[in-house]
C-alpha positions in Angstrom: 100.6 126.7 128.6 100.3 126.9 124.8 104.0 125.5 124.4 102.7 122.7 127.1 99.6 121.7 125.2 101.4 121.6 121.4 104.1 119.6 123.3 101.6 117.0 124.7 99.9 116.5 121.2 102.9 115.9 119.6 103.9 113.4 122.0 100.7 111.4 121.3 100.7 111.8 117.8 104.6 110.2 118.0 102.7 107.2 120.2 99.8 106.9 118.1 100.0 103.7 116.5 99.5 105.2 113.0 102.5 107.1 113.3 104.2 103.7 114.5 103.5 101.9 112.0 104.5 104.7 109.2 108.1 104.5 110.9 108.1 100.7 110.9 107.3 101.1 107.0 109.6 104.1 105.8 112.5 101.5 105.5 110.9 99.2 103.3 109.8 102.3 101.4 113.1 103.2 101.2 114.2 99.9 99.7 112.0 99.9 96.9 112.3 103.9 96.1 116.0 102.8 95.1 114.6 100.1 92.7 111.8 102.4 90.9 113.6 105.6 90.8 115.8 106.4 88.4 119.8 107.7 89.2 118.5 108.7 93.4 122.2 109.4 95.2 120.5 110.2 98.6 116.7 109.7 100.2 116.4 112.0 103.5 113.4 113.3 105.8 115.0 116.3 107.0 116.0 118.9 105.4 119.6 121.1 105.9 119.0 124.5 107.0 121.0 127.5 105.3 123.8 127.5 107.6 127.5 127.2 107.9 127.1 123.9 110.3 125.7 121.3 108.2 122.4 121.2 110.3 119.3 119.2 109.6 115.9 119.2 110.9 112.8 117.1 111.0 110.1 117.6 107.5 107.0 117.8 110.2 106.6 121.2 109.2 106.7 120.6 105.5 104.7 117.7 105.8 102.0 119.8 107.6 102.5 123.2 105.7 103.2 121.5 101.9 102.6 117.8 101.9 106.5 117.0 102.0 107.5 113.8 103.6 110.6 112.7 101.6 113.6 114.2 99.2 115.1 111.9 96.3 118.6 113.8 95.5 120.0 112.0 92.2 123.0 111.8 90.7 122.9 114.7 88.9 122.2 117.0 91.0 118.6 117.9 90.9 116.0 117.0 93.8 112.0 115.3 93.6 109.9 115.9 96.7 107.8 113.1 97.7 104.6 112.6 99.6 104.2 109.6 101.2 101.2 106.6 102.2 101.4 103.6 104.2 98.7 101.3 104.7 97.7 98.0 106.1 97.7 94.6 104.1 93.7 94.1 104.8 92.7 97.5 103.1 95.1 96.1 100.3 91.6 94.6 98.6 90.1 97.8 98.6 92.2 98.9 95.5 91.7 102.8 96.5 94.3 105.5 96.6 93.3 108.0 99.3 94.7 111.7 99.9 93.8 113.4 102.9 91.1 115.8 102.7 90.8 117.7 105.8 93.1 117.5 108.6 90.8 118.5 111.2 86.6 118.6 109.2 85.4 120.6 113.1 87.5 123.0 112.6 88.4 123.3 109.4 91.9 122.5 108.7 92.9 121.4 105.2 94.4 118.2 105.3 97.3 117.5 101.6 93.9 117.4 99.1 94.9 121.3 99.5 98.2 121.6 100.8 100.0 119.5 98.9 102.9 120.5 96.6 105.0 117.1 96.0 106.4 116.6 92.9 105.6 112.2 94.0 103.3 110.7 95.9 103.4 107.4 96.7 100.9 105.0 98.2 101.3 101.3 99.1 99.6 98.7 101.1 102.2 96.8 103.5 102.0 93.1 103.2 101.3 90.8 106.5 104.5 90.9 107.8 105.3 94.3 106.8 109.0 93.2 104.8 107.2 94.8 101.6 104.2 96.1 100.0 101.8 94.0 98.6 100.2 97.1 96.1 102.4 100.2 95.9 101.8 103.0 93.0 104.1 106.0 92.3 102.2 108.9 91.1 103.2 111.9 89.1 101.5 114.4 91.3 101.0 117.4 89.5 100.0 114.7 86.1 97.5 114.0 88.8 95.9 117.4 89.8 96.0 118.1 86.1 94.1 115.2 85.3 91.8 115.6 88.1 90.7 119.5 87.3 90.1 118.3 83.5 87.1 115.3 85.5 90.0 112.2 84.2 90.0 111.3 87.8 86.9 110.4 90.0 87.6 111.2 93.7 84.6 110.7 96.6 84.6 111.3 100.1 85.6 108.3 102.0 83.3 107.3 104.6 84.8 107.7 107.9 84.5 104.1 110.1 83.2 104.4 113.7 86.7 103.2 115.7 88.6 106.2 114.0 86.5 108.4 116.2 87.5 106.3 119.0 91.1 106.5 118.7 91.6 109.9 118.1 91.8 110.3 114.6 90.2 113.3 113.3 91.2 113.3 109.4 89.1 112.8 106.6 90.3 111.3 102.8 88.8 111.2 99.4 89.7 107.5 97.5 90.2 106.8 93.7 90.3 103.2 92.4 94.1 102.8 91.2 93.0 100.9 88.4 90.7 103.4 86.9 93.6 106.2 86.5 95.3 107.5 83.7 98.3 105.7 82.7 100.0 108.7 82.1 99.6 109.7 86.3 101.6 106.5 86.9 105.1 106.8 87.1 105.6 103.1 88.5 103.5 100.6 89.8 103.3 96.8 90.5 99.5 96.6 90.0 98.6 94.1 87.3 95.1 95.1 86.8 94.4 98.4 84.7 91.8 98.8 83.5 92.5 101.2 80.2 93.4 100.2 76.3 97.2 99.5 76.8 97.6 100.4 73.1 96.3 104.1 74.0 99.6 106.7 73.9 101.7 108.1 76.8 99.4 111.0 78.3 96.0 109.9 76.7 93.3 110.3 79.2 90.8 107.4 79.5 87.4 108.3 77.5 84.2 109.8 79.9 82.4 106.4 79.1 84.7 104.1 80.8 84.0 105.4 83.9 81.9 107.1 86.7 82.6 110.8 86.9 82.0 112.3 90.2 81.8 116.5 90.2 84.3 118.4 91.5 82.2 120.8 93.4 81.8 118.2 96.3 85.6 118.6 96.9 85.7 122.4 96.9 87.3 124.2 99.7 84.8 126.3 102.0 85.1 129.8 101.8 
């Protein structure tokens, strides 16, 4: 009975329009990754099991537990892990990047904010025909976590529109304004509107008087 319920939930997830949109945008993202990440040899959304045979499985469990969507193998043999989020073009004007906060707020299930261990985080707004990204940013995620805990990045809980509940979406999100990000957190982007001083040295964060801070106490996990 439990297996049937889980399978029904998974089938419903795969048929959801958001999931279909995500899969349509993967080849578009891959094309961009080849252009902006140096030394890429391979891109995979699966991982190989430690067996004698070359068996690969989907990254679903790793995405759910550790926030890992895609692996990049580099020409020198090293690897990079990445979480990716694609948004529709109608929201690009907001210039916000979001991170899943609670996967299920009612049951208190944590989202990527608490579980993600990826090295990179890609966030992109698709263009209208979904052939490219209008706006995109590739985060250095460990650096972003570092600057967040130091108080140099402002995050806020995103209000949930009513239509999300109507189509079964449960997750809650936090958001940050991309033009306010410290440039040390950004590995690559096509955003042109940056609100920090370009004369600052790499790795130097935004002074506190340049934007409003949000207390991190509001984002602490429930005990």
